[in-house]
FILO-448637 format. One record per residue (C-alpha): residue number from 1; residue in one letter; chain; x, y, z. Coordinates in steps of 0.25 Angstrom, whole numbers. Layout:
# FILO-448637
PT  num  residu  chaine     xx     yy     zz
PT  NUM       A       A      X      Y      Z
...
//
This chain:
# FILO-448637
PT  num  residu  chaine     xx     yy     zz
PT    1       X       A    201    -70    -52
PT    2       X       A    206    -59    -61
PT    3       X       A    199    -65    -73
PT    4       X       A    191    -53    -75
PT    5       X       A    203    -44    -78
PT    6       X       A    212    -44    -90
PT    7       X       A    226    -50    -89
PT    8       X       A    232    -36    -88
PT    9       X       A    225    -27    -79
PT   10       X       A    229    -13    -74
PT   11       X       A    219     -7    -64
PT   12       X       A    222      7    -67
PT   13       X       A    220      5    -82
PT   14       X       A    207     -3    -79
PT   15       X       A    202     10    -72
PT   16       X       A    207     19    -83
PT   17       X       A    200     11    -94
PT   18       X       A    187     11    -87
PT   19       X       A    187     26    -85
PT   20       X       A    192     31    -99
PT   21       X       A    178     35   -102
PT   22       X       A    177     43    -90
PT   23       X       A    189     52    -92
PT   24       X       A    182     65    -88
PT   25       X       A    175     59    -76
PT   26       X       A    180     62    -62
PT   27       X       A    187     51    -56
PT   28       X       A    193     58    -43
PT   29       X       A    190     70    -35
PT   30       X       A    200     74    -25
PT   31       X       A    203     86    -16
PT   32       X       A    210     93    -28
PT   33       X       A    201     90    -40
PT   34       X       A    196     79    -49
PT   35       X       A    202     68    -58
PT   36       X       A    195     63    -70
PT   37       X       A    196     48    -75
PT   38       X       A    204     53    -87
PT   39       X       A    214     61    -78
PT   40       X       A    215     49    -68
PT   41       X       A    220     40    -79
PT   42       X       A    229     50    -85
PT   43       X       A    236     54    -72
PT   44       X       A    237     39    -68
PT   45       X       A    244     35    -81
PT   46       X       A    253     47    -80
PT   47       X       A    257     43    -65
PT   48       X       A    259     29    -71
PT   49       X       A    269     35    -81
PT   50       X       A    276     44    -70
PT   51       X       A    278     32    -61
PT   52       X       A    285     24    -72
PT   53       X       A    293     36    -76
PT   54       X       A    298     37    -62
PT   55       X       A    303     22    -63
PT   56       X       A    292     15    -55
PT   57       X       A    290      2    -62
PT   58       X       A    278     -8    -63
PT   59       X       A    274    -15    -50
PT   60       X       A    283     -6    -41
PT   61       X       A    276      1    -30
PT   62       X       A    272     15    -28
PT   63       X       A    268     21    -14
PT   64       X       A    255     29    -16
PT   65       X       A    254     38     -4
PT   66       X       A    243     48     -8
PT   67       X       A    231     55     -2
PT   68       X       A    218     52     -9
PT   69       X       A    217     62    -21
PT   70       X       A    217     61    -36
PT   71       X       A    232     57    -37
PT   72       X       A    229     44    -29
PT   73       X       A    222     37    -40
PT   74       X       A    231     42    -50
PT   75       X       A    243     37    -43
PT   76       X       A    236     23    -40
PT   77       X       A    231     21    -54
PT   78       X       A    244     26    -60
PT   79       X       A    252     16    -53
PT   80       X       A    243      5    -57
PT   81       X       A    243      9    -71
PT   82       X       A    258      8    -72
PT   83       X       A    258     -5    -65
PT   84       X       A    265      2    -52
PT   85       X       A    260     -3    -39
PT   86       X       A    254      9    -30
PT   87       X       A    255      6    -15
PT   88       X       A    244     15     -9
PT   89       X       A    247     19      5
PT   90       X       A    239     26     17
PT   91       X       A    242     41     17
PT   92       X       A    241     41     32
PT   93       X       A    253     33     36
PT   94       X       A    266     36     43
PT   95       X       A    280     38     36
PT   96       X       A    284     24     42
PT   97       X       A    272     18     36
PT   98       X       A    275     23     22
PT   99       X       A    290     20     24
PT  100       X       A    286      5     26
PT  101       X       A    276      5     14
PT  102       X       A    287     11      5
PT  103       X       A    297      1      9
PT  104       X       A    287    -11      9
PT  105       X       A    281     -7     -5
PT  106       X       A    295     -3    -11
PT  107       X       A    287      9    -17
PT  108       X       A    295     15    -29
PT  109       X       A    287     28    -29
PT  110       X       A    277     35    -20
PT  111       X       A    265     43    -25
PT  112       X       A    262     53    -13
PT  113       X       A    254     64    -10
PT  114       X       A    261     77     -6
PT  115       X       A    255     78      7
PT  116       X       A    261     64     11
PT  117       X       A    275     66      5
PT  118       X       A    281     70     18
PT  119       X       A    276     57     25
PT  120       X       A    281     49     13
PT  121       X       A    295     56     13
PT  122       X       A    296     53     28
PT  123       X       A    292     38     25
PT  124       X       A    303     38     14
PT  125       X       A    313     43     23
PT  126       X       A    310     32     33
PT  127       X       A    310     20     24
PT  128       X       A    321     14     16
PT  129       X       A    314     13      3
PT  130       X       A    316     23     -8
PT  131       X       A    306     26    -19
PT  132       X       A    309     31    -33
PT  133       X       A    300     43    -33
PT  134       X       A    288     50    -27
PT  135       X       A    276     56    -34
PT  136       X       A    270     67    -25
PT  137       X       A    255     71    -27
PT  138       X       A    252     86    -23
PT  139       X       A    266     89    -16
PT  140       X       A    265     99     -5
PT  141       X       A    280    103     -6
PT  142       X       A    293    100    -13
PT  143       X       A    294     86    -18
PT  144       X       A    306     77    -13
PT  145       X       A    317     73    -23
PT  146       X       A    313     64    -34
PT  147       X       A    298     65    -31
PT  148       X       A    288     69    -42
PT  149       X       A    276     78    -41
PT  150       X       A    263     69    -45
PT  151       X       A    257     79    -55
PT  152       X       A    270     82    -61
PT  153       X       A    273     68    -63
PT  154       X       A    260     65    -70
PT  155       X       A    261     77    -79
PT  156       X       A    275     73    -84
PT  157       X       A    270     59    -87
PT  158       X       A    262     54    -99
PT  159       X       A    251     44    -95
PT  160       X       A    257     29    -95
PT  161       X       A    251     24   -109
PT  162       X       A    247     10   -104
PT  163       X       A    245      3    -90
PT  164       X       A    255     -7    -85
PT  165       X       A    250    -21    -89
PT  166       X       A    247    -26    -75
PT  167       X       A    240    -39    -72
PT  168       X       A    227    -39    -63
PT  169       X       A    235    -46    -52
PT  170       X       A    247    -37    -53
PT  171       X       A    250    -29    -40
PT  172       X       A    243    -16    -42
PT  173       X       A    244     -9    -29
PT  174       X       A    247    -10    -14
PT  175       X       A    239     -6     -2
PT  176       X       A    244     -6     12
PT  177       X       A    235    -13     22
PT  178       X       A    229     -2     32
PT  179       X       A    237     -7     44
PT  180       X       A    224    -10     53
PT  181       X       A    232    -22     59
PT  182       X       A    246    -18     58
PT  183       X       A    257    -16     47
PT  184       X       A    252    -12     33
PT  185       X       A    254    -23     22
PT  186       X       A    256    -20      7
PT  187       X       A    244    -26      0
PT  188       X       A    246    -29    -15
PT  189       X       A    234    -28    -24
PT  190       X       A    233    -30    -39
PT  191       X       A    227    -22    -51
PT  192       X       A    215    -32    -51
PT  193       X       A    211    -30    -36
PT  194       X       A    207    -16    -39
PT  195       X       A    198    -21    -50
PT  196       X       A    192    -32    -42
PT  197       X       A    188    -23    -31
PT  198       X       A    180    -14    -41
PT  199       X       A    173    -25    -47
PT  200       X       A    169    -33    -35
PT  201       X       A    166    -21    -25
PT  202       X       A    167     -7    -31
PT  203       X       A    157    -10    -43
PT  204       X       A    147    -20    -37
PT  205       X       A    147    -16    -23
PT  206       X       A    148     -1    -23
PT  207       X       A    141      0    -36
PT  208       X       A    150     12    -40
PT  209       X       A    147     19    -53
PT  210       X       A    154     31    -61
PT  211       X       A    144     40    -54
PT  212       X       A    149     37    -40
PT  213       X       A    158     47    -33
PT  214       X       A    167     39    -23
PT  215       X       A    173     44    -10
PT  216       X       A    182     35     -1
PT  217       X       A    186     39     13
PT  218       X       A    196     28     12
PT  219       X       A    208     32      5
PT  220       X       A    214     26     -8
PT  221       X       A    226     20     -1
PT  222       X       A    216     11      6
PT  223       X       A    210     -1     -1
PT  224       X       A    196      3      2
PT  225       X       A    199     17     -3
PT  226       X       A    206     13    -16
PT  227       X       A    194      5    -20
PT  228       X       A    184     16    -16
PT  229       X       A    192     28    -23
PT  230       X       A    198     21    -35
PT  231       X       A    195      7    -39
PT  232       X       A    180      7    -38
PT  233       X       A    176     21    -43
PT  234       X       A    186     21    -54
PT  235       X       A    181      7    -58
PT  236       X       A    167     14    -61
PT  237       X       A    172     28    -65
PT  238       X       A    167     35    -52
PT  239       X       A    172     47    -46
PT  240       X       A    181     47    -33
PT  241       X       A    182     58    -22
PT  242       X       A    196     57    -15
PT  243       X       A    200     64     -2
PT  244       X       A    214     66      2
PT  245       X       A    211     70     17
PT  246       X       A    206     60     27
PT  247       X       A    192     56     27
PT  248       X       A    186     64     39
PT  249       X       A    171     66     39
PT  250       X       A    172     80     35
PT  251       X       A    181     77     23
PT  252       X       A    172     66     19
PT  253       X       A    160     74     20
PT  254       X       A    166     85     11
PT  255       X       A    168     75      0
PT  256       X       A    154     69      2
PT  257       X       A    148     83      0
PT  258       X       A    157     89    -10
PT  259       X       A    159     77    -20
PT  260       X       A    147     69    -17
PT  261       X       A    153     55    -17
PT  262       X       A    142     44    -19
PT  263       X       A    150     33    -13
PT  264       X       A    159     35      0
PT  265       X       A    169     25      5
PT  266       X       A    172     25     20
PT  267       X       A    176     18     32
PT  268       X       A    168     16     46
PT  269       X       A    177     26     53
PT  270       X       A    174     36     43
PT  271       X       A    159     34     42
PT  272       X       A    158     34     58
PT  273       X       A    166     48     58
PT  274       X       A    157     54     47
PT  275       X       A    144     50     54
PT  276       X       A    149     56     67
PT  277       X       A    153     69     60
PT  278       X       A    144     81     62
PT  279       X       A    147     85     47
PT  280       X       A    140     73     42
PT  281       X       A    134     77     28
PT  282       X       A    119     76     26
PT  283       X       A    114     65     17
PT  284       X       A    110     75      6
PT  285       X       A    124     81      6
PT  286       X       A    131     68      0
PT  287       X       A    129     59    -11
PT  288       X       A    133     46     -5
PT  289       X       A    126     33    -11
PT  290       X       A    135     23     -4
PT  291       X       A    146     22      6
PT  292       X       A    156     11      8
PT  293       X       A    164      7     21
PT  294       X       A    176     -2     23
PT  295       X       A    189     -2     32
PT  296       X       A    182     -7     44
PT  297       X       A    168    -13     46
PT  298       X       A    157     -2     46
PT  299       X       A    148     -2     59
PT  300       X       A    133     -3     54
PT  301       X       A    130      9     63
PT  302       X       A    138     18     55
PT  303       X       A    133     13     42
PT  304       X       A    118     15     47
PT  305       X       A    121     29     52
PT  306       X       A    127     33     39
PT  307       X       A    116     27     30
PT  308       X       A    106     34     39
PT  309       X       A    113     48     37
PT  310       X       A    116     46     22
PT  311       X       A    107     36     17
PT  312       X       A    119     29     11
PT  313       X       A    124     15     14
PT  314       X       A    138     11     19
PT  315       X       A    142     -2     13
PT  316       X       A    153     -8     22
PT  317       X       A    163    -18     17
PT  318       X       A    176    -24     20
PT  319       X       A    189    -24     11
PT  320       X       A    204    -25     14
PT  321       X       A    217    -20      8
PT  322       X       A    220    -35      5
PT  323       X       A    206    -36     -3
PT  324       X       A    207    -22     -8
PT  325       X       A    193    -18     -6
PT  326       X       A    179    -23      0
PT  327       X       A    176    -38     -1
PT  328       X       A    164    -38      9
PT  329       X       A    154    -27      8
PT  330       X       A    139    -22     10
PT  331       X       A    132    -18     -2
PT  332       X       A    124     -6     -6
PT  333       X       A    110    -10     -2
PT  334       X       A    115    -22      6
PT  335       X       A    121    -16     18
PT  336       X       A    121    -24     31
PT  337       X       A    126    -14     41
PT  338       X       A    136    -19     51
PT  339       X       A    141    -30     41
PT  340       X       A    152    -29     30
PT  341       X       A    142    -35     20
PT  342       X       A    145    -47     11
PT  343       X       A    157    -51      2
PT  344       X       A    159    -43    -11
PT  345       X       A    156    -52    -23
PT  346       X       A    169    -57    -28
PT  347       X       A    175    -59    -14
PT  348       X       A    174    -72     -5
PT  349       X       A    174    -70     10
PT  350       X       A    176    -80     21
PT  351       X       A    176    -79     36
PT  352       X       A    185    -89     42
PT  353       X       A    188    -94     56
PT  354       X       A    201    -96     64
PT  355       X       A    201   -110     57
PT  356       X       A    201   -104     43
PT  357       X       A    187   -109     40
PT  358       X       A    175   -101     37
PT  359       X       A    166    -97     49
PT  360       X       A    151    -98     49
PT  361       X       A    142    -85     48
PT  362       X       A    142    -77     61
PT  363       X       A    156    -81     65
PT  364       X       A    168    -72     64
PT  365       X       A    178    -76     54
PT  366       X       A    191    -70     47
PT  367       X       A    188    -64     34
PT  368       X       A    194    -69     21
PT  369       X       A    192    -64      7
PT  370       X       A    194    -69     -7
PT  371       X       A    193    -60    -19
PT  372       X       A    200    -55    -31
PT  373       X       A    205    -41    -25
PT  374       X       A    214    -48    -14
PT  375       X       A    228    -42    -13
PT  376       X       A    240    -50    -18
PT  377       X       A    248    -49     -5
PT  378       X       A    254    -41      6
PT  379       X       A    267    -36      0
PT  380       X       A    280    -43      6
PT  381       X       A    271    -49     17
PT  382       X       A    269    -64     14
PT  383       X       A    265    -67     28
PT  384       X       A    253    -57     28
PT  385       X       A    250    -60     14
PT  386       X       A    248    -75     17
PT  387       X       A    240    -72     29
PT  388       X       A    230    -63     21
PT  389       X       A    230    -69      7
PT  390       X       A    226    -83      9
PT  391       X       A    224    -91     -4
PT  392       X       A    215    -81    -11
PT  393       X       A    208    -77      2
PT  394       X       A    212    -64     10
PT  395       X       A    211    -64     25
PT  396       X       A    206    -51     29
PT  397       X       A    209    -50     44
PT  398       X       A    194    -47     47
PT  399       X       A    184    -55     54
PT  400       X       A    170    -55     50
PT  401       X       A    157    -63     52
PT  402       X       A    146    -66     41
PT  403       X       A    132    -67     44
PT  404       X       A    122    -77     38
PT  405       X       A    118    -67     27
PT  406       X       A    133    -66     22
PT  407       X       A    136    -52     28
PT  408       X       A    150    -50     34
PT  409       X       A    152    -42     47
PT  410       X       A    165    -37     52
PT  411       X       A    171    -43     65
PT  412       X       A    184    -36     65
PT  413       X       A    199    -38     61
PT  414       X       A    204    -52     64
PT  415       X       A    214    -46     73
PT  416       X       A    204    -36     80
PT  417       X       A    194    -47     83
PT  418       X       A    192    -50     98
PT  419       X       A    189    -63    105
PT  420       X       A    181    -60    118
PT  421       X       A    177    -71    127
PT  422       X       A    181    -80    115
PT  423       X       A    171    -73    105
PT  424       X       A    176    -64     94
PT  425       X       A    172    -50     96
PT  426       X       A    173    -40     84
PT  427       X       A    179    -27     88
PT  428       X       A    171    -21     76
PT  429       X       A    158    -25     82
PT  430       X       A    161    -19     95
PT  431       X       A    166     -6     88
PT  432       X       A    154     -5     80
PT  433       X       A    145     -6     92
PT  434       X       A    152      5     99
PT  435       X       A    151     14     87
PT  436       X       A    136     13     88
PT  437       X       A    137     21    101
PT  438       X       A    134     36     98
PT  439       X       A    146     41    105
PT  440       X       A    156     31     98
PT  441       X       A    164     36     85
PT  442       X       A    173     24     84
PT  443       X       A    178     12     92
PT  444       X       A    188      1     91
PT  445       X       A    188    -12     99
PT  446       X       A    200    -21    102
PT  447       X       A    202    -33    112
PT  448       X       A    208    -30    126
PT  449       X       A    212    -40    136
PT  450       X       A    205    -39    150
PT  451       X       A    211    -42    163
PT  452       X       A    209    -57    161
PT  453       X       A    216    -56    148
PT  454       X       A    203    -58    140
PT  455       X       A    200    -50    127
PT  456       X       A    189    -40    128
PT  457       X       A    185    -29    119
PT  458       X       A    190    -14    121
PT  459       X       A    184     -3    113
PT  460       X       A    191     10    110
PT  461       X       A    180     21    107
PT  462       X       A    181     34    100
PT  463       X       A    169     43    104
PT  464       X       A    162     53     95
PT  465       X       A    166     68     97
PT  466       X       A    158     73    109
PT  467       X       A    152     59    112
PT  468       X       A    153     52    125
PT  469       X       A    152     38    130
PT  470       X       A    157     30    142
PT  471       X       A    164     17    142
PT  472       X       A    153      9    149
PT  473       X       A    142     15    139
PT  474       X       A    150     10    127
PT  475       X       A    152     -4    133
PT  476       X       A    137     -5    136
PT  477       X       A    134      0    122
PT  478       X       A    141    -11    116
PT  479       X       A    137    -22    126
PT  480       X       A    122    -19    123
PT  481       X       A    125    -21    108
PT  482       X       A    135    -33    108
PT  483       X       A    137    -46    115
PT  484       X       A    143    -42    129
PT  485       X       A    156    -48    126
PT  486       X       A    159    -38    115
PT  487       X       A    157    -25    122
PT  488       X       A    171    -18    125
PT  489       X       A    176    -21    139
PT  490       X       A    186    -10    137
PT  491       X       A    183      4    131
PT  492       X       A    192     16    128
PT  493       X       A    188     29    123
PT  494       X       A    199     34    112
PT  495       X       A    199     47    104
PT  496       X       A    203     39     91
PT  497       X       A    205     25     86
PT  498       X       A    218     20     79
PT  499       X       A    216     18     64
PT  500       X       A    223     16     51
PT  501       X       A    223     27     41
PT  502       X       A    212     20     34
PT  503       X       A    203     21     46
PT  504       X       A    204      7     52
PT  505       X       A    204      5     67
PT  506       X       A    218     -1     71
PT  507       X       A    213     -9     83
PT  508       X       A    227    -15     84
PT  509       X       A    232     -2     88
PT  510       X       A    222     -2     99
PT  511       X       A    226    -16    103
PT  512       X       A    241    -11    104
PT  513       X       A    237      0    112
PT  514       X       A    230     -9    122
PT  515       X       A    242    -18    123
PT  516       X       A    251     -6    127
PT  517       X       A    241      0    137
//
């Protein structure tokens, strides 16, 4: 399917060539300053040369453990330019997690933010794998032996004169799966996959132009954030706002009002928190023309409240680490709240039953996708690779329904779906209904066996600050709005829900907790 690309294709060089006429235009704004398109190319090519000078060879892996800031895209694109494979990892993990990733990826170097260096050193002390060198961005103290300061390394290097002659299907970079269902998997993507997501989704669906200012709450180590803050905006010459800190409502609002982004990329949890904040800006204080949501299905009630306040649509979509970005989406001007929309042009989607055959409209089925941005494999995990990547189709692990008009509605993860009285119940449907109650901030639903060993629904509920509700009140609220068998027979109030660092609810941890109770 790569007939639209030349035989030799390097994604970093592709972006640089697109933007050489915009050298003075701002590419990135972070907490420390701005970075022009010309500076971005110069610094990335200097980093490419510095990595090669440090002995890192083509196709070897480099761990990218950096906070979102201007050095992140320099690092990612510098690696691609040199034909070196960046392994972008979550900045909120534990030393044990990083020790595993260093060993699993066999990273030969690490690009790390100074604030994260102590955690990395702890990880390196625990693991058996040794790296050749560290490049430390914004160090906060003395560097360890053999490490290089990022700025000094760039200053000492001349820009690499030409890109590595990579092919479109060459391994370009890795992302680790978020771990919403267990241990992370090293997902291997190609140079071409980045191009495909921009051509199939970033340009035609989002309609981005060079006049847009993009801001993503999802960080760049996340597949969703990588597209939002690098692939899509740089493919059209737009400007990107980056934020190192966590995307709390207050932190997000400051960027909205100071830098006036026109397109914001968030997740359902973030949108719910912002709408609940007493500091929610007025419509006149922001410049948003469109918002995007992914990570988990967006409840229609949240989208409607957001549009009522800001006059701005949130287009919900679903993507995955394995497919790199969104493959089913609502469109601007064609948003059906409560659904994920229709397949993005260029992707095929099927819903299959337990027998592997397509299911009719209205029935729950397992979601399979076929499209050109699919990952090559999970590194060193043949069993999981064979289960997920099936003859051109990618098994998502999500369950969906499709209506007669072709709109897809999320029905939960395959391992989160419940069968109550022999009928599938979507945890998300029950959660979305609970969240319509004015006192509820968040909810998560799992299955719990009753005294007879039959599966019933159990809801874990987080109330808004200062709000009150009773168990019976919430059960009745759901029963009035859904089929009676769907209401939560068990309900527990909690102060917070277990989540991945990217904001996905970890229902498997709630199930583990119930088993131990």
